[in-house]
N, C-alpha and C positions, 0 to 999 in steps of 0.2 A: 746625264743619264746615259748609261751604256746601252748600245743596241744589242739585242740578243740575236743569236743565230740559231735557226732550227737545227736540231741535232737528230737527223733521221738518216736512214739508209746507210750506204757505204761510209759516208762521212762519220756517222756516229760509231760505226763498228771499228773504224781505224783511229779515231781521234778523241773520243769521249771517255773519260774515266767513268767507271761504274757500268759499262756495257760489255765487259770482257766476255760475257757468256752469250752475247748475241750471235756471233758466228757459230755454226754447228760443227765446224772442223777446224782444228788448230793448224798452224803452219806446218807442223810435222805430221799431219794426216790423221790425228787422233780425234775422235768426236768429243765435243764439250758436253756438259750435262744436258743441255737442251737437245743436242744431236743424239745423245745416247737415249734420251726419252723417246725421240722419234723412232730410233732403231728398235727399241723395245716394243713400241706400239705395233710394229710390223712382224714381231716374232712368230705369231700364229697364222697370219693371213695377210694377203695384199690388201691395201686400202687406198682410197682417193685422199687427196690432201685435206679435204674438209673433215673426214672422219679422223685423220691423224690429229688435226687441230682439236677436235672434241676430246679424243682420248688423252691427249697430253695437256690440255688446258692452255695451249699456246695460241696466240692470235694467228689467223689464217695467213696473213702476209708473212709472218715469221716462219711458219711451216713451209710455205712455198719457197721462200728464199733458202731455208735450210735444206730442203729436199734437193734443190739444184746443187748445193755444195756437196751433199752426201752422194749424189749421182756422180759428180765430177771426181770425188774421192774413191769411187768404185765400191761404195758400201751399200748402195741402193740402186735399183733399176726401175725404170718406168715403162709400162706397157699399157696402152689404151687408157691413160689417165689413172691407173692404179700403180702404186709403188710397192715393191717387195725387196726383201734383203738379198744381197748377193752372197756367195759363200764367205767372202771377207766380212760382210756385215753380220752374218750369222755367228761367226767366231767371237765377235765383240758382245753379243747378247747372251752368250752361254754362261 
């Protein structure tokens, strides 16, 4: 019997087939479909991660991870626990 390896977190994102859409930003800096959903949820107002998860239907752990990526990519900014679009993020939601 083969031992199974848990495929979670960074390992899953980089090494598992079928999780191409887990990261929110591609290596060339463009948002994936899940990243774009998060950006669109912020189009009208700033929100905390929990509300973004509710609006997008994504698990909170994925939203938090995705928001870190979107902040690093310069598409989202965080202030006092609320996330909002940067000017670069706004251009992608138009």
